[in-house]
Every structure is written in structure tokens, then in C-alpha cells.
N, C-alpha and C positions, 0 to 999 in steps of 0.2 A: 504494500500500500504506500502511496506517496506521502511525504511529510511536508506538503506544500504549506500547511498552516503554520509550520515553525519557521518558515523563511520569509514570510510576509511581514514587513515592518509594522504595518498598521495593526495587525493582530497581536504582534508582540507588545506594542504599546498598550493595547487594551488588556492584555494578559497581565502586564505589570501592575495595572490599576487594580485588577480583581484579586490578585493573590500576592502582590509584591510586599505589602506591609506586614511586619511581624507583630502580632498582638499577644498580650498577656492572657492568661486564663481568665482573669477578671473581665477584660475587654471582650473576650470571646463569649463568655456567659452573658454579658450585658447585651451584645448583639442579638443572640438567640432570644433572650427574654423580651427584648424590645419588639422584635418582629412577631414573635408568637403572641405577645400581648395585643398587637394591632390586628392580627388575624384571628385571635380567640381560639386557636387550636395548635397542636403540634404540626410543624412543617417538615415534610420529608426531605432529608438530606441537608437541612440547615446546620445541624451539628457538625457534619463533615465539612461544610463550607467554612464555618467558623474555625474549625481545627486547621484547615488549609492555610489560614492567615499566619500560622506559626511556621510554615514550611518556607525555606528560602526559595526565591524565584529561580535561582540557578538549578536547584535540584528539580523543580517542576519542569523546567525547560529540557533538562536531560532525561528525565524519566517518562514524561508523558508520551512521546512517540513509541516507546517500548510497550507501555500499558495499552495504547491504542491498538497496536498490532495484536496484543493478547486478546482484546475485546473483539477485534475483527475475526480472529481465529475461532473464537467461541460463538459469538453472537451472529456474525454475518453468515457463517456456515449454516447455522440453524435456520435463519430467515430464508436463505437461498433455497434450501431443500424443502422447507415448509411451503414456500410460495410455489415451487415447482410442482409439488404434489397437489396443492390446491387448484392450480390452473389445469393440471391433468384431469382432475375431477370434472371441471367444467367442460373440457374437450371430449370427455368420454362419450357423451351423447353423439357428438359429431362423428367420432370414429365408429361407434356402434351402428350409426345410420348408413354406413357404407356397406353393411351386410343385411341380414334379414330382419333386423330389429323392427322396422316399421311394419313389415308384412306380418310378423309373428304377433304383434300386439294390436293390430288393426289400426295403425296410425297413418296408413296410406290412403286415407279417405278425407277429402276436403282439406281443412287447415289443422287437422289433428296434430300432426308433427310440429307445426308451428306453435301450437298451444303447449305441447310438452316441452318445447325448447324455452318458451317464455315463462312457464309456470315456475321454473327455477328462480327467475328474477322477481316474481311476485313474492316468493319466500324471502329473497334477498331484500326486497322492498320493505316487507314487514319487519325484518330484523335489523335494518340499517341504523335507525336512531336508538333503539334499545341496546344494540351491540355497543355503540359508542358510549352510551351512558354507563353500561356495565364495565367497560374497559377502564373508565375513569376511576372506578371504585374497587377493583379487585387486583390480586397479584397476577400480573400478566402471563408469566410462563405457565403457571398452574392452570389458569383459565384456558390458555391456548391448547395445552395437552388434553384437557377434558373435551374441548371442541373437536380436536382431531380424532379422539376416540369415538365420539358419537357419529361424526360424519363417515368414518370408516365403516361402522356398522350399517349405516344407511346405504352406502355404496354396495356392500355385499348383498344387501337385501334386494337390490335391483335384479339380481340373478333370478329371484323367484317371482318377478312381475309377470302377470298373465294377461293383462288387458289394459285398455286406455285409462280407466279410473285408477288402477293400482299404480301405474307409472306416474300419473299426475301427482298423487299424494307423496310418493317418494321424492320426486324432483322438487316439490314445494318445500318439504322438510330439509332437503339437502341445501337449498338456497338459504333457508332460515339460519342454518348452522354456519354456513360459509360466509355469511355477512360479517362474521366476527374476525376473520383472519387478517384482512387488510388493515383495519383499525389497530389490531394488536401489533402488526409489523411497523406501522407508522409511529405508534407510541414508543416502541422499543428504540427506534432510531432517534426519536426526540430525546429520550432519557439518557442515551449513552454517547451521543455525538454532538459536538458544537456545530453551529449552522454551516460553517464553511466546509465541514466534513460530511454533512448529511446528504447532499445531492449525489455524490459518487456512490455512497452506500445504498441509497434508494435505487439508483439506476442499476447497481449490481444485483440486488435481489429481484428486481423486476425483470432483468434480463433472463432470469430463470424461466420466464414464460417461453422464451425461444427454445431452451433446453427441453422444456416440457413438451413442446410441440414436436420436437425431433424424437424424443423418447416415446411419446404417444403414437406417432406415425409408425415407428419401427415395431412397437408393441402391437398396434392394430394390424399391421401387415403380417407379422409373424403369427398372431393368433388367428388371422383370417384363413390360414392354411390348416387349422385344426378342425377338421370336419368329421372325424370318426368317433369322437368321444360323446359322453352323455350331455355335455354342455355345448351350445352353439357358440360361434366366434364372438358374438356381441355379449353373451353372458360371461365368457371368459375375460373379456375386456373389463367389465365391471368388477369381477371377482379379484383379478390380479391387482387392479388399482386400489381396491378397497383394502386388501391385505397389506399392501405397501404402506398405506396410511395408518393401519392398525399397528404395525411394527414401529412406525416413526413416532407415534404419540408417546410411547414409553421413553424413547430416546430424548425427546423434547422435554418431558417432565423431569428427567434426571439432570440434563445439562443446561436447561433454559434458566436465565436469571430474570428475576422480577423487576429489579432496578439496580442502579450502581450501588446504592446504599445497602442492598441485600444480596449482592453478587458474591457467591461463595468462592469464586475463583480469583477474587481480588483480595489483597491484604487490606488492613485498616488504613494504612498510609496511602495505598493505591486508590482506595475509594475516595479519600479526601482530595487527592490530586485530580482525579477524574471529575468529581463534582465541582471543584474550583474552576476547571476549564469550561465545562458545559454551562456554568453559571453565566458565561458571557452571552448566552442565548437570551438572557433577560426574561426567562419564562419559568424560573424555578424548576422543580422536578414534577411533582404530581400533587394536586390538591383534590381531595375526595369530596369536597363540599360543593353541592350544586347551587349556582347563584343565578337567580332570575334576571338580574340586571345585565349579566353577561349574555343571556339568551336574547334579550331585547336588542342589545348592541349588535349581536351577530346578525339579526334580522334586518337591521338598517344599514349594514356595512356594504357598500356597492362592490368592494373588492371581493367579498365572500360570494356575492351573487354572480359576479363574472366567472369565478371558478366553478360555481355550481352549474351554470349554463354550459360551460365547456364540458363539464362532466356529463351533462345530458346528451350533448352531441356525440361524445366519445362512446357513451353507452349505446346509442342508436347504431353506431357503426359496428361496435363490438358484437351487439346482439345479432346483427345480420351476418357478419363475416364468420364468427366462431361457430355458428350453427348451420350455415349454409355453404361453407367452403367446399365440402364434399359434393353437394348438389351442383354447385357451379362448375366444378372441374369435370364431373360426370357428364354434365350438359355440353361440354366442349368436345365430347367424343371419346372419353376414357372409361374404363371399367371401374367397378367399385374398388378392387385392389389397387388399380392405378391411382385412383383418387386419393387413397390413403397414403401411399408412398410418395406421391407428388406433393404432399404437404410437408415433407421432410425439409426441403430447402427453406420454407417459410420460417421455420424455427431458427435456422442458421442466420437468415437475414435479420430477424428480430433480435437475436442475441448479439450479433456483431454491431448493429446500428445503435441499440440501446446502450450497450457497454461502451461503445465508441464515444457517445456523447457524455457518458459518465466520466471517462478518462479525460475528455476535453475539459470538463469542469475542474479537474485538478490543476490545470495550467492557465485557464482563462476564467476570471471572475464574472459572475452575473451572466451565465450562458443559458439560464433556464428558459427565458423567453425565446431564444434562438432554437433550442431543442423543440419547444412546443410548435414553433412555426414550421420547421422542417418535418416534424412528425405529422403535420397536416398536409403540407405541400406535396410530399412524395406520394402518399397513397391517393391523393386527389388526382395526380397525373395518371395513376393506375386505373382509377374509376372512369376517367374520361376515355382511356384506352379501351376498356371493356365495352363502353357504349358505342365507340366508333369503329373498332377493328372488326372485320368480317369474321363469321364463324369458321371459315376455312383456315384461318390463321390460328389454329388451336394453341400452339406453343406460345405465341405472343399473348394470347388471352390468359394462359396459365401464369405467365410472368407478371401480368398486371394484377392477377389475383394474389400473387405472392406479396406484392407491395402493401396489401391491406393489413398485413400483420404488424406493420410499424405503428399501429394505433396505440401500442403501449407507450410510445414517447409522450403524446399529450396527456395520457393518464398519469404517468409518473411525474411529469412536470407540474400537474395540478397538485399532486401529493406533496411535492417538494415545497410548493408555495404554502399549502395548508400547514405543514409541519413548521416551517421557518417563519411565516409571516402572520400567523394568528396566535396571539398571546392571551392568556387567561384560560385556565383548565376547562371551565364550563363553555366559554366561547369556542374554544378549539373543539370540544366534544360536539357542540351543536353544529359547527361548520362542517366537521367531518361527517356527521350524521346526515346533514342536508345534501352534501356532495354525493354520498353513497345512495341516498334516497333517489335523487334525480338520475344518477348513473344506472340504478336498477330499473327505473322507469324507462330510461332510454333503451336498455336491453330488451324490455318487453315490446317497445315500439319497433325496434330493429328486427326482432324475430317475426313480426307480423306484417312487415311491408314487402316480404318476398312472396308473391302470389304464384301458385303452381302453374296457372295458365300462362304466365309470362316467361317460363323456363325456355331456353337455358340462360338468357342474359338478364332477366328480371329488370326490365328497363325502368319501371317506376321506382324500384328500390335503389338502382344506381343513381337516379336523379336526386332522390332524397338524401343519399349519402354525400353526394357532391355539394348539395346545399349546406349540409352539416359542417363539412370541412371549411367551406368559405366563411361561414359565420364564426367558426372557432378561430380562424386566422384573424378576423376582425376583433374578436374579444381579447385575443392575446395582445394585440397592439394597445387596446384600451387599458388592460391591466398594467402593462409596462408604464404607460403615461401616468396612470393614477398613483402607483407606488413611488415612482421617481419624483413626482410632484410633492407627495407627502414627505419624503426624505428631505427634499430641498427646503420646504417650508420650515421643518423642524430645525434644520441646520441654521437657517437664517434667524429664527427666534432665539436659539440657544448659543449662537456664536460658534457653531460647529459642534462636532461630536467629541467634546473634550473629555479628559480623564475623569473630571468630576461628574459629568453627565453620564458617562458609562458606568461609573461606580454606583450612582444612584439608581440607574436602570437595572443593575444586577439585584440590588436590595428590593426594588419595587417588583421585580420578577418573583422573588420569594414571597412577596405579599399577594401573589396571584393577581396582579393588575393586568388588564388587557392591553393590547397594542394601542388603543385609543387613550387609555388612562396613563400608561407609562410613556412619558414624553421623551425619555432617552432611548426608546425602542426605535430601531431602524429596520426597514424592509429590504429583503433581497429581491433581485429581479434577474 
């Protein structure tokens, strides 16, 4: 992992402010008591932050890169594999549909398959805000392991599905459970990494979608040849993926940390160093108290609504592409087995593009809005190609379909903004919940704009997706202008982002102030 954060002079200056002064035990206790008196409750990690004031700055500068690599090895590995398995769950329906899944369950009538594809997102929709509310209040790793266990059981239960009604219930429950995994991953990144380090880590674990697509494609292709056993290929797909999740839930439970203050793989001194560094996020760690004033602020914040609308557009695109990629490719003149293996390159493209932008963020600051733009522009070109290229050019059409899997770029760009730019535990919980609510609604819409009568090119769906990408590009520009203007106004009012302003912003973060309330807070873009 790169140590860019340690060579940027402005971040060093900020770091000197937050942990540079050595305080006595009396001063440390006074700081803790003062903030906890104002918040009226114990503040997670505040004792470690106060303890860090006794650690020489030179020692922090020397040890933090090593500690961060330690966190990467433990946490980033867990998040990567968890997200890969979760996305594999979502793709399982698409791979199963390449075989006799629809025919066996009576889904090849009217829009039945579309409803089976979209019912998952009704479950996701129902679970979006409750999941974010729960995540704010519970130990993250233990909650994640429990969720993994339950949805692994639900996946295995797909094997026994016999009809349309049964598969609808299973897909709804699976969506309800999987609404929890993304908020868990986002909160873990927020708890363990400073803002300049978050973007690369988030791009890293979301690039697991590409690996998931490749693994699922090979898995679906291999199991598609198993025609002599008691289980059909589509049943084997659900069984194998379910068992993989079942095994992983116990690994996550054993190795997963709930927060830096409770991470067993860190020493007490390492915890203090980590918490001192991530305090520069001006967001504290985690406040379990739900605050209605922060909910109201979230609802009137135009920056939140811009991200939510981008999430809606990304959901529409994802809902269509993730469930109908096999149908599109089969419509271009390929068999079911071909359609499965031809989705293998999409995973490689997604992995390389997303990870590439993550690596770029290590060397160039404020690249998130650029990633969001290119994440829309490239697949937009592919959609135009699908509409205009004749059916006889089937390989060109397949190439245009491959580009649609870059939709992960705008998704992770939104997440980066939500993690870095929304302060206040309840406001962040509400903003995340709203985003996933609209994203799930978009997935429902996307799964139902592909009409069977318009196969193989689904012209109405292609037009709708093109409009979504164009609107998302416009919203990206609006968001950049908005947060850039906010930062500029705050710098003018406060005479710049001085050491005193930054120090107060850290303390206000532990008081769980929002990005509106904390005037020392600065937005990333």
C-alpha cells in the first residue's frame, strides 16, 4: 500500500496539530471529561485520542505506516472477500438464468423473471434504512458475521425452490439481509482510515465485484456441464455459492474487528496512534445516539440529494445490466454456455478500471469527481453502440455490453463522498440509508424496463439507461461546484484552514457535530 499520506506536507501539518502536543494525565482526563460532559455520554475512542497526546509526533510518524499496513492486511482482506461473495450472491440469478432455471420454475411467462430479479431489490429497499440504523448501534464485525450466516442459509434454500411464489419469497429475504453488507463495509472504512486513505481502500474492495464476476462466470460455466447428477446446473450454482458464504461467516467472526478501539490485533499504543490519525476526519468514531436534528439537516442538504439521485441512476443501470446481461448476449446469437463464459472479461474490465482509479487516487488528490465522470462516460458510449450497431456485428455488441460493468465506478464514488463528506453519526446513517433506498428503487426500475418483446436489443431500456448516464454526469458537475464553493467560503470566513481551526474541528468531531455544525470541516471532491 502506498504511504502517500506521510509525504504530503499539508497532512503532516494537520497531523502535528492533532497529536503533536504532549499532555499530562490531568490534561488528558480534563479533555475527556469536558467533551463527555457536553455530549452527556461516553464517547468511543476518546480515551485513546487523549492518550495519543502523550505520544511524541516522531514516533507516530514512524509507526503509523506500519500499523496501517497491518490494518490493510487484516481488514481490507476481509472486506474484499466479503464484498466478492456478496456480489456473487446477486449475480447468481443471472448465471442460473443461463440454464433451465426459468423453465423449471415457470418464470418464462410474461414478466415473471423480471419480477424475480426485482423482488430482491424490494427486500433491499425494505432493509436499507433499518440496516443503516442498526449498523450505527451494534458491533460491526459480529453483526456482519450473523448476516453472512443467514444469507448463506437462504442461498442454499434456493436449491429447493419449486415454483414462482417460492423463489419470490427467497429472493425478497435475501435482499433484506444483503442490505446490511455495504453499510457495514463503508462504516469499517470510516472507522479505520483517514479521509485521504479511504478512497483507495473503497475502490479496492469494490473492485472485488470484477473478481466476483470472473469467479461466477467460471463457476457457472463449469457447473453448466454437470448434467448427470441429482441437482441441475442452476441448483448447483446456488448451493456452491451458499456454502462458500457459510464457511466465510465463521472466518469473518473470528478475524473481523468492530472498531480501532476494540481491535484485538492492535496493541494499546497502536490503537491510540490509529485513533489520533483518523481523528483528522473531524467525525469522531461512532456515536450510538440517534438525533432528530441531524435527520432534518440531512433532508435539507442538497449535497446529500445529489448523491442520492446519482444512486438512483446507478441502481437503474445496475438492475438492468446485472440481471439481463445473459439475455442480451444470448440475443446477439450465442448459446447459454457462451453467454456465461463471455461475461468473464467483464469482470476483468471492472477490476482493472476500478482498481486503476483507486491507484490514481494515491498520487492525485481530489480525483473522485473524475472517476464518477469516466464511470458514466465509458458505459454511455457502450449503450449508444448497442443501439446503433447492427445485429450482424455480434462481437462488437458483446464488447459494448462489457462496458456496462464499469457502473461500479459511480457507485463507489458516491460511497467515497458519503463516507468522507457527511459528518454526524445520525446524519451519515440517514444519508447512507437514503442512498441505498433510492439505489434499491433504481434496481427495481432497471429490472422492469427490459421488455421481452423488445429482445434482443431492448431499445426502450437502452434509451432509459442513456438518459440515466447523462443526468448522472450533470449531477457530478453540480456536486463538485457545491462542495468546492462550501470549502472556499469557509476558508474565507476563517482565514484559511489553520492549525487552530483543524484542532477545533477534531474536538467538534468527537462531539458528533455534523458537517454543517463543524465549521472546521472541509469537503473532499
